[in-house]
C-alpha positions in Angstrom: 94.6 153.2 54.3 94.9 153.2 50.5 91.8 153.7 48.6 89.9 151.0 46.7 91.5 152.5 43.4 95.0 151.8 44.9 94.1 148.4 46.3 92.8 147.7 42.5 95.9 148.6 40.8 98.1 147.1 43.2 96.0 143.9 42.6 96.3 143.8 38.7 100.2 144.4 39.0 100.2 141.7 40.9 98.3 139.3 38.5 100.6 140.9 35.7 103.5 140.0 37.1 102.3 136.7 38.0 101.4 135.6 34.8 104.6 137.3 33.3 106.3 134.9 35.7 104.4 131.7 34.9 104.6 132.4 31.0 108.6 133.0 31.0 108.5 129.8 33.2 106.6 127.8 31.0 109.1 129.0 28.3 111.9 128.4 29.9 110.8 124.7 30.7 109.7 124.1 27.0 113.2 125.5 25.7 115.6 123.4 28.4 113.9 120.5 29.3 111.2 119.5 26.5 112.1 117.6 23.5 114.4 119.0 21.5 116.4 120.6 24.1 117.7 124.2 23.8 115.0 124.6 20.8 111.1 125.7 20.8 110.5 122.9 18.2 107.5 120.5 18.7 108.3 116.6 18.4 105.1 115.0 18.9 101.8 116.2 20.8 103.4 115.0 24.5 105.6 118.4 24.0 102.0 120.1 23.5 100.5 118.1 26.2 103.6 118.9 28.6 103.2 122.7 28.2 99.6 122.8 28.7 100.2 120.8 31.8 102.6 123.4 33.1 100.6 126.5 32.5 97.5 124.8 33.8 99.3 123.9 36.9 101.1 127.2 37.3 98.1 129.2 36.6 96.6 127.3 39.2 99.0 128.4 41.9 98.9 131.7 40.9 95.4 132.0 41.4 95.9 130.0 44.8 98.5 132.3 46.1 96.6 135.9 44.8 93.8 134.3 46.6 95.4 133.7 50.3 97.2 137.3 49.9 93.6 138.7 49.1 92.7 136.8 52.3 95.5 137.4 54.4 95.6 141.3 53.9 91.4 141.2 54.3 91.9 139.3 57.6 94.6 142.1 58.5 92.1 145.1 57.7 89.8 143.1 59.7 92.0 142.7 62.4 93.0 146.5 62.2 89.5 147.5 62.8 88.5 145.3 65.5 91.4 146.5 67.8 90.5 149.9 67.0 86.7 149.4 67.8 88.2 147.4 71.0 90.1 150.5 72.2 87.4 152.9 71.4 84.8 150.4 73.5 87.3 150.2 76.5 87.8 154.3 76.0 83.9 154.4 76.3 83.8 152.1 79.5 86.3 154.3 81.5 84.6 157.2 80.2 81.2 156.4 82.0 82.7 154.9 84.9 84.3 158.5 85.8 80.8 160.0 84.8 79.4 157.4 87.6 82.2 159.0 90.0 80.6 162.5 89.2 76.9 161.7 89.5 78.1 160.1 93.1 80.0 163.2 94.1 76.8 165.1 93.2 75.0 162.5 95.3 76.9 162.7 98.6 77.2 166.3 98.8 73.2 166.5 99.6 73.4 163.6 102.0 73.3 164.5 105.7 73.6 160.7 107.0 77.6 160.5 107.6 77.5 156.4 107.2 75.9 156.7 103.9 78.2 159.5 102.5 81.0 157.3 103.6 79.8 154.1 101.7 79.3 156.4 98.6 82.7 157.7 98.9 84.4 154.2 98.9 82.2 153.2 96.1 83.5 156.3 94.4 87.4 155.6 95.3 86.6 152.3 93.9 85.3 153.0 90.5 87.4 156.2 90.3 90.5 153.8 91.2 88.9 151.3 88.6 88.8 153.3 85.7 92.3 154.2 85.5 93.2 151.1 86.2 91.0 149.8 83.3 92.7 152.3 80.9 96.1 151.2 81.9 95.2 147.5 81.5 93.4 147.0 78.1 96.5 149.1 76.8 98.1 146.8 74.3 101.6 147.3 75.6 100.5 146.9 79.3 101.9 143.4 79.5 104.6 143.5 77.1 107.1 143.1 80.0 105.1 140.1 81.7 102.2 140.9 84.6 104.8 141.5 87.7 106.5 144.8 86.7 102.8 146.1 85.7 101.2 144.9 89.0 104.3 146.1 91.2 103.1 149.4 89.7 99.6 149.2 90.4 100.6 148.5 94.1 103.1 150.8 94.2 100.6 153.6 93.1 98.6 152.0 95.6 100.5 152.0 98.6 102.1 155.8 97.1 101.6 157.2 100.5 101.9 154.6 102.9 105.6 152.4 104.4 104.7 149.1 102.9 107.1 146.5 101.3 105.6 145.3 98.5 106.4 142.1 97.0 105.2 139.9 93.9 106.7 136.9 93.2 105.2 134.6 89.8 106.4 131.3 88.7 108.5 131.4 85.8 106.4 129.3 82.8 103.0 130.5 83.5 101.2 131.3 80.7 98.1 133.7 80.7 95.3 135.3 79.0 94.8 139.0 78.5 91.5 138.5 80.4 93.1 136.4 83.0 96.1 139.0 83.7 92.9 141.6 83.6 91.5 139.9 86.1 94.1 139.2 88.4 95.6 142.6 88.3 92.0 144.2 89.2 91.4 141.6 92.2 95.2 142.5 93.4 94.0 145.8 92.9 91.1 145.8 95.1 93.2 143.7 97.6 95.8 146.1 98.2 93.0 149.0 98.4 91.6 146.9 101.5 94.8 146.1 102.8 95.5 150.5 102.7 92.3 150.9 104.1 92.0 148.6 106.9 95.8 147.5 108.1 98.3 149.9 106.9 96.7 153.1 107.3 96.2 152.0 110.6 100.3 151.1 111.0 98.9 147.8 111.6 101.2 146.0 109.2 104.5 146.5 106.8 104.0 143.8 104.1 102.0 142.8 101.3 102.7 140.1 99.1 101.5 138.5 95.8 102.3 134.9 94.7 101.0 133.4 91.5 102.2 129.7 91.6 102.1 126.3 89.8 99.7 123.3 90.5 99.3 120.2 89.0 95.6 121.2 88.1 95.8 124.5 87.3 97.1 127.8 89.2 96.8 129.2 93.2 96.9 132.9 93.3 97.8 134.0 97.3 97.4 137.6 98.5 99.0 138.4 101.6 99.0 141.2 104.5 101.0 140.9 108.2 97.9 143.0 109.7 95.5 141.5 112.4 93.7 139.4 110.1 89.8 139.5 109.6 87.5 137.9 112.0 86.0 134.6 111.1 82.8 136.3 113.2 82.7 139.1 111.5 79.8 138.3 108.8 79.5 142.1 107.6 83.2 142.1 107.0 83.2 138.8 105.2 80.3 140.6 103.0 81.8 143.7 102.3 81.8 145.9 99.1 85.7 144.7 98.6 85.3 141.1 99.1 82.2 140.8 96.7 84.2 142.6 94.1 86.9 140.4 94.9 84.6 137.5 94.3 83.6 138.5 91.0 86.7 138.6 89.8 87.8 135.7 91.3 84.6 133.7 89.6 85.9 135.6 86.1 89.0 133.1 86.6 87.3 130.2 87.5 87.7 129.8 90.9 86.5 130.9 94.2 87.9 133.6 96.7 88.9 131.9 100.1 90.5 133.5 103.2 93.7 131.6 105.2 95.1 132.4 108.1 96.3 131.8 110.6 98.3 135.2 110.9 97.8 138.4 108.8 95.1 137.5 105.8 95.8 135.3 103.0 93.2 135.1 100.0 93.4 132.5 98.3 91.9 131.6 94.8 92.7 128.6 92.5 91.8 128.2 89.1 92.6 126.7 85.9 95.4 127.6 83.5 95.4 129.2 79.9 95.7 125.7 78.5 92.7 124.0 80.7 90.6 126.9 79.2 
């Protein structure tokens, strides 16, 4: 980043060049176009008025261009500063999540109740996963190739030691904001963690599928596994930590999470498209 003195010197040079171009243009116009042509002779007052008018209009344009150039440079500087602050914020958030994981680990070691220790272990695993995913999703280059490749990588990471067929299908032409892509990725990640624990590690299923489809009034996200499904009379399962987390991400998208059947488990979220926000 250049120093204020260097920036001032550059502005002075731009002004000097602009004024020089204006004066040369005025002289060329006077010589070539104003009576008498091909001379600097002043025939009457109209020549003086024309030259002065040319200088005034040209001077206004020079000032306007210089002002716009300075404004653009200020906006670019502000944008770079904002991006830097945003990246620093995301880095601190991820670090704080890691601190929470360490604190939970300490609490877990001092517990004698196995059920409570298991609940804390589940929360610890989720926070650790979200911390790692958080760092990745808020990288400015994360979505360069679209949402599908990133989501496929995330799912392969969740199922890395399991024989699970992963399928990700996103309808062409869908435009998503950064916040939408992040919420979708986190929701799918949570669903995959639940499926890994309750379905695939028990050998009760082999396929995990994600679909993002267009609708007339928005978008539909479908997340499906071919396991035995969630019993609808199991209130505790429906109100589990994982379901609560996924409901939160669904609300961030502007929709709500629903369970579909009849075979396996299908999670459905219908939400507005980017243009509807």
